[in-house]
C-alpha positions, 0 to 999 in steps of 0.5 A, a space after each residue: 259350588 258342588 264339590 265331589 271328592 272320590 276317596 276319603 283318605 287324607 288328601 280327599 278329606 283335607 281338601 274337603 275341609 279346606 274348601 268348607 273353611 272358605 266356602 260355607 255354601 258349597 255342597 260337598 260330597 265325599 265318596 268311598 267304598 272302603 270305609 264310611 269315615 276317614 281313618 289313619 292308614 298309617 295306624 292300621 298296624 296298631 289295630 291289628 296288634 289290638 293296641 287300638 280299636 277301629 274307631 280309634 283309627 279315625 282322626 276326627 270325631 264323627 260329628 265333625 262331618 255333620 257339623 261341617 256338612 260333609 255328605 258321605 257316600 259309602 259306594 264306589 265310583 264306576 263312571 265319569 262323564 266330564 261332558 255332563 260333569 257327572 260321576 256314576 256310583 256302583 249303586 246306580 246313582 249319578 252325582 253332578 259336580 262343578 269341581 271333582 277331586 280324584 283322591 283314590 290313593 294307592 293300592 298294593 302292587 301285584 306280584 307276577 307269581 300271585 294267583 287267587 288263593 285264600 291267605 294271600 294278603 296285603 296290608 293297605 286297606 281296611 279290607 286287608 286288615 279284615 283278611 289278616 285278622 280272619 286268617 291269623 288264628 289258623 296260621 302256623 307260619 306266614 311268609 312276607 315278601 317285600 322289604 319296605 315299610 309296609 312289609 316290616 309293619 305286617 311282620 311286626 303284627 304277626 310276631 305280636 300274635 306269635 306267628 312265626 314269620 319268614 321275611 323274604 327280601 330280594 335285595 342284598 341288604 334291607 331297603 336299599 332305596 333308603 338305607 345304606 348297606 351299614 344301616 340295612 345290616 343294623 335293621 336286619 340284625 334287629 329284625 332277627 333279634 325279634 325272632 324274624 326269619 329274615 332272608 336276603 336275596 330271596 324271592 318267591 317263584 310260585 305259590 302252592 295250594 288249592 283254595 288256601 295257600 299252603 306254601 311258597 317255592 323260592 327262586 332257589 327251589 326251596 319250599 316254605 310251608 305257610 298258611 298266609 303270604 303277605 305281598 308287600 312289594 310296594 304300592 302304585 297309584 289306584 287309577 286302573 278304574 279310570 281306564 274304563 270310564 266314559 271320559 278318562 283323564 290323561 293317565 301315566 303312572 298316575 293321574 297326570 296334573 299340572 302344578 295346580 292339580 288340574 287334570 286334562 278334564 275341565 273341572 277335574 283335579 287330582 291329589 295325593 298318592 294317585 296324582 302325578 303332579 308335574 311328572 312326580 308322584 309323592 306316595 307319603 301321608 305328609 305329602 298327601 295332606 299338603 296336596 289336599 290343602 293346595 288342591 282345595 285352594 286351586 279348586 276355589 280359584 286361587 293361583 297355585 304353583 305346587 312345588 314339593 318341599 324336601 321329602 321327609 319320612 319316619 318309621 319304626 323297625 320294631 323298636 328301631 326308629 328311623 328319620 329320613 330327610 331329603 335324598 336318603 339313598 344318595 351318597 357319598 356322605 358322613 356315617 357314624 355308628 354310635 358305639 354300644 347302641 343300635 343307632 347311627 347317623 348319616 349325612 349325605 352330601 353332594 359337592 360339599 352341600 348337604 342333600 339328605 339325612 338318614 338317622 337310625 335308632 334315635 329321634 331327630 327334628 326333621 324340620 331342622 334337618 329339612 331347613 338345612 337341606 333347603 338352605 344348601 348348608 355346607 356339610 362341615 357346618 351341618 355336622 358341627 350343628 347336629 345337636 340343634 336337631 336332636 332329641 337325644 342328648 347322648 347321641 349328639 355328643 358323638 362326633 362324625 
């Protein structure tokens, strides 16, 4: 089998290695124009803060690719011909495939007020990291727009470099897609304690500057002078390049696939952030790894009927840890703040059955929490058994 993988993120590389484990004779080529080697995108912030070197971002030793006979191409795919079963690279070369996996991940969403100015950055790719590192020494103040996880990572990196930051969040509380109003208030207070100028219910209306950004104007008419603007208003499937190829697969929000990761084109599969699997997109690192493994089985001929497990995510807001399992934005639920600490627990229920957890300021075993959601445990039982899922003994002694 000749397998071509477009994208060397966690979904693509996981799939390639899973195919190699079962098919020692397969010809496997991985193509990416972003980087020569797979790197951990979730660790970009540690490189920006000089905690890790670029090489440290790579989960695998480089010799692994040679030992696994995974050919790498540092290039971009610019065309797809499903009739001929070929992809064409920007460098001009065409590659034939028996199976093609589209695993091009996500890209930063573009804001309506954006224009091409030096100093306007995102924080998703290695090229974004390059831009941030280049701009930081000449930045007296930065503005970051968008209150999700990527936004707070960029804010923390800038504060690490002692750059004053104004953090603009359009919602009335911080990250309401996952946090309750009480939790959002806790995170907001924590960010402000780290020296962040956090402003809720504030949006950018326009950018100022010629050549390099010199400031922003908010919808309320306030001008904030700055030399760097971080656009962190979410991500979206990186699929626009597919609209112009000779034989594009069916596209909606992402590359449309069935539960076996098959696209509308014969022999073409999709997995990871770019894939819309049976109507659902899972833009999470953990999900991309699972999908890469499942897509490999499908491409090898196994019967695959992918059903997403219970969602899980974790993050840190500077020093404040968070674990989310299941439907974290849903309600009602049981909420309790730990007296004297920046910590809380929220158990979300529906008709007496637990459907999610939001745990702030302490570490929890997400596998236990997810099992309780999947087993449809009653809320009273779960509340009484919370200590079984804790890593922090003191926290478990607080009754809900």
